[in-house]
N, C-alpha and C positions, 0 to 999 in steps of 0.2 A: 503495500500498498505506498504512495508517493503520500509526500506534505507539501502544501505549499508553505509560503517563508511566514502568511498570517495566520497558519492555525497551529505551528509547532509553539507548543508551551516554555515559558520559559519558565526558570526554576526557582523557586525561595531559596536565603540564602541559608546555610546552619548557623544554628545556635552559636551565637560567638561567644559566649561564657560556659564553657563546660566545668561542670564541678567535679573534685575528684572521687575514685569509688569509694566505697562506705567498708571494706575490707582493705588489707595489707597487701598490696601488687607483689609477686614474685617477682626476684630477678631476670630479665631477659624474658619481661610480656612482650607477646607478639600481637598487633591488629593486623590481621590476614586481609583484611578489605579493604581499602580506601581507594577512592579517586583524587585526579589531579586534572584542573582545568586552566592551566597561569594563561593571563593576558597574553596575547602576541602569537598563537596558535590556532586561534578564530578560523582560520582559512583553512584546516584540517578539518573542521568538522563534515559531516559528508553530509549533503544537500537532501537526503532522506532521513533523517534523524526522526528521533519521537520526541524530545526534546532540545531547548539549548539550556546547559546550563552554566551558572554564574562564573568569574572569573575566580579563580582560585589557586594560591599558587602555594608550597612545599612547607615555605613557614607561617601558614595561616592552618596546615595539619599540623604543623610541630606544637601548637597553641593547646592542641587538641591531646594530643597525643603526651605531652608535658607535660598537663591536666591529670590524667588518666593515671600516670607513672607506667606509657607503656616504653619500654627499648629499643622495640624494633615492629617493621613495618611493610606490609605488601600492598605496592601500588596494581590494581588491576585495571586494563585495559575497559576503557567504556566505551560504550557502542556508538556514542558521537561519531569518534575516528576512525570507525573502520580498523581496517588495516593499517592504520598512521599510526606509528608507537613513538613518535619520536619525542610529544610531549611525556608521555607513560617511562621512556627508558632514560632520559636527560635526568629523572628526578632519581630512578633507583641505580645511577652506574656513577652521580655523584657521591652516596654514601654505599658502596660495597659492603659494610660489615654491618648495617643497619639496616638495610630495604634489600627487598627484593621484587619482582616483579613477573606479573603473570599476561601476556601479551595475546594479541590476533592476528593469523598469518592465512594466507589462502596454500594451496596444495602446489602454488609455483615457486615457492618461497625457495630460497636454494641453499646448499648445506652449509659453505658460506657465511650465507645472514646470518641463517641458525646461530653458529657459531659464535660471532659478533655480535647477535642477542643474550647469548647466553653471558658472555664476558662485561656485557654492559648489566646484567644483574636478573635476564631471566629466569626461567625456571617452572614454564608451562605457558599454555594457549588455552585462550575462553576461546569458546561458542556456544554464544548468546541465540539462543532459538526465539527470544521473544520479541525484543527490541530491533527496531529499524537500524542495519549496518552492523550489526552482531553477527549476522550468521554470513561467518566468507568461504564459508565452503558449498558446495553443491546438495549435501544432504549430511544426517549424522553419521550415515554411515563411511563416507568420505572423509569426514572429519578422524575417526574410529579408525580407518586403515591408515591415514597420515601418523596415528600417532608411532608406528614405526619407525620415522624418521625421530623423532626424538627419546626414542628409548634409552640409548646411548648418553645423551646429554645429564638423565637423570632427570628428565621432566615430567610435568602429569598435565593431563586436560581437564579444564575446569568448565563442567555445563551450567549454564544459566537454564533450565529448563524444568516445568511441571512432571516433577519424577509419576504421577499418579496415573500418568497419561501414557506411561510406557506400557504397552503388554507384556510385553515380554523383558524385564528388566535383568534378567541374568544374561540373555545373550547381548544384550548393548555393553555389559560390562565385559563378558569373556571379549571382547571381540576389540579391546583397548589392550595395547601392549606395554600399555604406563599407567599408572594409578589415577582413578577418576575422582572428580571431586564436583559436588554440587553445591551449590549458592541456596540460602536464605532458608534453612533448615530443607532443605528438599523443594520448597514454592506450590507446598500443597496450601491454596489458601483453605483457612479455617472452617471454614461453609461446609468442605467435606470433613475435615479433621481425623483425628488420629485413627478415627476405624473403616475410613475409607479403603476397599480394596487394594489399591492401587498403590495407596500409602504403605499396607500392610503388607503390599509383597517388595514395595523399597526397602521397607525394615528388615525385613527377613534378608534380604541381602546385604544390607550395611552389617545384622549383625554376626556374619559371616565375612566380615569384613574388605568386602569387594569394592566397598567406596568409602569416600572420604565424606564429611557433611560441615558446613559451615551456619553456626550461630549465628546468622547475621539475617539484617531487615524485618525484624518480629513485625514491624508497622505494613511491610505489606504482605503479610499473607494474614493479618488480624482483621476484624472484624470493626474494631472500635478505631477510631479518628485520634485517639492520643493515649501516652504512656499512664497505666500501666498497661500493657497487651495480655492482658491477663487469658483472654480469649485463647491464648494459644499453648499455655502449660504443659495441658496433654502431650500435645505433642512435641513439643523438647525435652520434654521427660523421659518422653518414648527413647526417644533418641539415645539421652543419658542414659537409660538404664542398660541398654543394651548394646556400646559400643564404645565407652566414654576415651577408647584409643585414636578413635578415629573422627575427633570432634576439631573445628579447629573455631574460634573466633572471631569478629569482626564488627567493626564499627558499622561501614558503609558509609559511611562520612563521602560527600556532604548530602545525603540522603538524598540523591538526585529525583525528579519524580516523585516526590514526598506529595502527597495533597491536603494529609492531616493535621493538625499541631504539628510543628518541629521537637524533634525531641533531643533531650539532652543526651548527650553523648556519655556524663555517669551515669546517669537513670538504665542505659542501655549496656552496660559494666555492669553496674550492679542487678541485673537479671540473673546473673550467673547466681549470684548466693539466691535470690529470689524462687530460682528452680532448684533451690536445693546441693547448690557444688561449696564442699565444704572445701580447704584452702590444698588439700591433697590434688582434690578434681580439680582444682582451678588452675591448679599448676599443671597440670596433666595438660590440659586444653589450651592457656596462656604462653605455656614454654614447650614443654616438651613435643606435645604434636608438632607445631609447627617447626618448631628445628628440624626434625625428624624430614619433614613432607618439604622448605625451603631451604635446608642444606647451610642453615645458619652456626657461623663459625663455633666452636666450645664456648661457653662461659667462661671467663679470667674466675680465678679461684685466688 
């Protein structure tokens, strides 16, 4: 679906005053999902995008990460850039010990380009089948076949997709040559909920360790227009109960396309506590799991 210039919505700015979490943050905590939209890169936006973001630079995100006590982060290629990763990789390459990137490519990317992306901090590819500009492959099957080319780099593939819509989630996961990650708790709307047959199929695969899940964007699946998003608690706890070793947390800052009351990022982090995560589990989700998936260097002792 194409969009005219006049009907592409402009996004609200994020909360500029994030508060710290209500619990002590572990050393090496990581935000595995944020976006960046620096001024001067607007010409890179794809015409057929579904939103126009506010201009935000890495120093704006650093205010958030500093307030929340996050020492590491993963910048995710947003759909508005298509497969032009210049803005994203400019951020990750500047701080190689602190930042990683997940980028978008198509099947015609060269091996030398992939190696250059790796040197700039890329550790995975993103396939967004939901938003305009994010799907850079002709099909999910083509994207999964492409993963053979990134296996030796130690990368993964991250999908933004509604997991309950896959009739055979096992076939999708088994076709990948690399770890598979799904964002936004699997992106199953709360109106379907934790009891949805498709979500239960996905939960079984997740329990077997076949995939990773990001605890991001609760407002994207909630029916509530503001924090606390208590209606998704059952879904979050279902994921936490079956396989906490494959869970990641991310802020989803700056919360593009969000139409409800803009959340405070400190509240979003506190949801780990609200969902019943103790200090040991928070360390697993915030430190150990992302260190494993994104290949962060060992913490200095």
